[in-house]
N, C-alpha and C positions, 0 to 999 in steps of 0.2 A: 504494500500500500504506500509506504513512504517513498519508495523509489519512483512511484507514479504521481507523487504530489498529493496523495489522498490521505484519508484517515477514517477510522472506525470509532463510533461511540457505542457504548453498551449500557443499557438500563435494565436492571433486574429487580423484581419485587417478589418476595416469598409468597407462594400461593397464586401468583398471577402470571409468572413466566418471565422471559427475558427477551428484550428487543435489541437487535443489532442494526445500526444504521451505517451504511457504507457511503462515503463521499469520495467521488473521483472528479477531477477537474475536466471541464469540457475542452475539446480541441476542435479546431476547424480543419477539415480535410475536404478534398474534392467530393468525396462520397457524402459527407454530412451536408455540404452546400447543395448538392443535387437533391438530397432527401428533403431539405427545407424548401426547395423550389416546388416540389411536388407534394401538395397537401393530400395525402392518401386518405380516402374515405372507405368505410366499410361497404363492400359491395351490397347492392340491394338484393334482398331475398325475395323469393317467390313462394313463401309459405313453408319452406323447408323446416323440419324440426331439429332443434339443437338441445341436447341434454347438458345442462350446466350444473356442476357439482362443486359445492364449497360449504364449509362449516360456518362461514361468516355470513349472516343474513344480509348485511349491507352490501356485500360484494355480489351476492346472488341477485338482490333486487336491482342494483345498478346495471349489472350485466343483462338481466332480463329486459329491463326497460330499453336499453340501448339496442339490443338485438330485435326486439319487437318493433321499435321505431323504424328499423331498416327492413321490415317485411318478413322476419323469421318468426316461427312458432317456438316457444321456449318451454321446456320441461325442467323443473329444478329438483335437486336432491341435496340434503344436508350432509351426507357422508357416503362412503363407498358402498356400504350395505344397501342403503336406500337406492342408490344409483343402479345397482345390479337388478333390483326388483323392478324398477321403472324401465330399465333397458330391456328386460325380458318381456315386459308388457307391451312395449312400443318398438320392438326391434325392427319392424318393417318401415316405420316412419322416421326413426332417428337417423340423420345424415352425418352428424358431427357430435362429438363429446368434448366439452371443455371442463377440465377437472383440476381442482387443487390437489397437489400431490401429498400434502401433509395435513391429514385430518384424523380425528379420533374415530373409534370403532373399526374402520377399515380405510387405509390410506389409498391414494390414487394408484400406486403401482400394483397393489393387491387387487384392486377393482379391475384395472386393465387386464391383468392376467386372467381374471374370471370372465371378462368380456370375451377374451380370445377363445375360451373353452366353449 
């Protein structure tokens, strides 16, 4: 981190968890300039179903609203176990799964392994 001119802050509270914040300086390269020139937008959907899985309700709600605004149908789950049940029920409709990889009950990696079966 130091060699790149950045730093990390850590905040920890007993019973609540730990938060790490990583700070890196921005740099201007031809690639970042081109990316800034093109303001990419979420492609418009045509009613495709997306399963969004996250244990944080605020993230689920924001993601759901954003995707629905762009024409997608959204199914939400709060953990991997619930995601598997919903995926099984809607397997023919779901075109994409967006999943948090670190969740209680069953994490994203375990859920994806179950989807593959």
